[in-house]
SELOFI-25437 format. One record per residue (C-alpha): residue in three letters; x, y, z. Coordinates in steps of 0.02 Angstrom, whole numbers. Example, Ala and Ser with C-alpha at 12.3 -4.5 7.8 and 13.67 -1.06 7.14 Angstrom:
<recs>
+------+--------+--------+--------+
| resn |     px |     py |     pz |
+------+--------+--------+--------+
|  Ala |    615 |   -225 |    390 |
|  Ser |    684 |    -53 |    357 |
+------+--------+--------+--------+
</recs>
This chain:
<recs>
+------+--------+--------+--------+
| resn |     px |     py |     pz |
+------+--------+--------+--------+
|  Unk |   1642 |  13436 |  -2844 |
|  Unk |   1606 |  13373 |  -2668 |
|  Unk |   1476 |  13468 |  -2569 |
|  Unk |   1497 |  13496 |  -2373 |
|  Unk |   1340 |  13559 |  -2285 |
|  Unk |   1396 |  13655 |  -2142 |
|  Unk |   1296 |  13619 |  -1976 |
|  Unk |   1241 |  13801 |  -1968 |
|  Unk |   1175 |  13787 |  -2143 |
|  Unk |   1076 |  13632 |  -2085 |
|  Unk |    995 |  13723 |  -1941 |
|  Unk |    948 |  13867 |  -2054 |
|  Unk |    865 |  13760 |  -2187 |
|  Unk |    763 |  13670 |  -2056 |
|  Unk |    700 |  13839 |  -1985 |
|  Unk |    671 |  13911 |  -2158 |
|  Unk |    593 |  13770 |  -2257 |
|  Unk |    724 |  13695 |  -2371 |
|  Unk |    789 |  13519 |  -2377 |
|  Unk |    972 |  13451 |  -2394 |
|  Unk |    928 |  13386 |  -2564 |
|  Unk |    871 |  13559 |  -2629 |
|  Unk |   1033 |  13635 |  -2556 |
|  Unk |   1135 |  13517 |  -2659 |
|  Unk |   1016 |  13536 |  -2814 |
|  Unk |   1042 |  13736 |  -2801 |
|  Unk |   1231 |  13705 |  -2793 |
|  Unk |   1239 |  13596 |  -2937 |
|  Unk |   1100 |  13674 |  -3050 |
|  Unk |   1056 |  13850 |  -2981 |
|  Unk |   1095 |  14010 |  -3067 |
|  Unk |   1227 |  14120 |  -2995 |
|  Unk |   1179 |  14270 |  -2887 |
|  Unk |   1282 |  14399 |  -2807 |
|  Unk |   1361 |  14372 |  -2634 |
|  Unk |   1466 |  14478 |  -2521 |
|  Unk |   1632 |  14447 |  -2435 |
|  Unk |   1720 |  14348 |  -2573 |
|  Unk |   1585 |  14213 |  -2556 |
|  Unk |   1492 |  14129 |  -2698 |
|  Unk |   1300 |  14107 |  -2710 |
|  Unk |   1169 |  14017 |  -2817 |
|  Unk |    980 |  14019 |  -2806 |
|  Unk |    839 |  13918 |  -2880 |
|  Unk |    650 |  13923 |  -2887 |
|  Unk |    550 |  13774 |  -2847 |
|  Unk |    355 |  13753 |  -2858 |
|  Unk |    289 |  13753 |  -2678 |
|  Unk |     98 |  13770 |  -2690 |
|  Unk |     57 |  13754 |  -2512 |
|  Unk |     35 |  13850 |  -2346 |
|  Unk |    173 |  13909 |  -2243 |
|  Unk |    141 |  14002 |  -2075 |
|  Unk |    -41 |  14019 |  -2126 |
|  Unk |    -10 |  14092 |  -2292 |
|  Unk |    -24 |  14005 |  -2469 |
|  Unk |    132 |  14022 |  -2579 |
|  Unk |    155 |  13962 |  -2765 |
|  Unk |    341 |  13951 |  -2764 |
|  Unk |    491 |  13959 |  -2649 |
|  Unk |    664 |  14020 |  -2698 |
|  Unk |    814 |  13943 |  -2611 |
|  Unk |    979 |  14034 |  -2617 |
|  Unk |   1130 |  13955 |  -2550 |
|  Unk |   1295 |  14049 |  -2502 |
|  Unk |   1450 |  13951 |  -2502 |
|  Unk |   1645 |  13945 |  -2530 |
|  Unk |   1758 |  13831 |  -2628 |
|  Unk |   1912 |  13761 |  -2539 |
|  Unk |   2018 |  13628 |  -2615 |
|  Unk |   1884 |  13573 |  -2737 |
|  Unk |   1758 |  13562 |  -2593 |
|  Unk |   1607 |  13668 |  -2593 |
|  Unk |   1570 |  13718 |  -2414 |
|  Unk |   1403 |  13795 |  -2374 |
|  Unk |   1398 |  13950 |  -2269 |
|  Unk |   1211 |  13970 |  -2249 |
|  Unk |   1047 |  13966 |  -2351 |
|  Unk |    898 |  14078 |  -2366 |
|  Unk |    721 |  14034 |  -2421 |
|  Unk |    597 |  14163 |  -2491 |
|  Unk |    420 |  14115 |  -2528 |
|  Unk |    316 |  14210 |  -2656 |
|  Unk |    300 |  14196 |  -2850 |
|  Unk |    438 |  14223 |  -2978 |
|  Unk |    423 |  14211 |  -3171 |
+------+--------+--------+--------+
</recs>
C-alpha cells in the first residue's frame, strides 16, 4: 500500500522529534491503537537513549493517525511521546 505523508504531518514530526522513515515504519510495522472520528492509528516504541529538551529518555513512542482512501494511506498527524515502555 502506498503512503502519502501530509504536509501537516511533516511539520508536526519535525516539531515532535520523529522522522519520515519512522512514520512509514509505524504504518507498516506498528501495532493498531484506537483513534477517533473514523480514523486509524498505529504506534511503535523505539529506543531513544538521549536527551530532549534537557531531559534524558530511554525510549520514544511514535503514534501515527491516518486514513485509507483508494488503497492509499494518507497521514493526518503524528504524536511522539518520550519515556519508557515495556
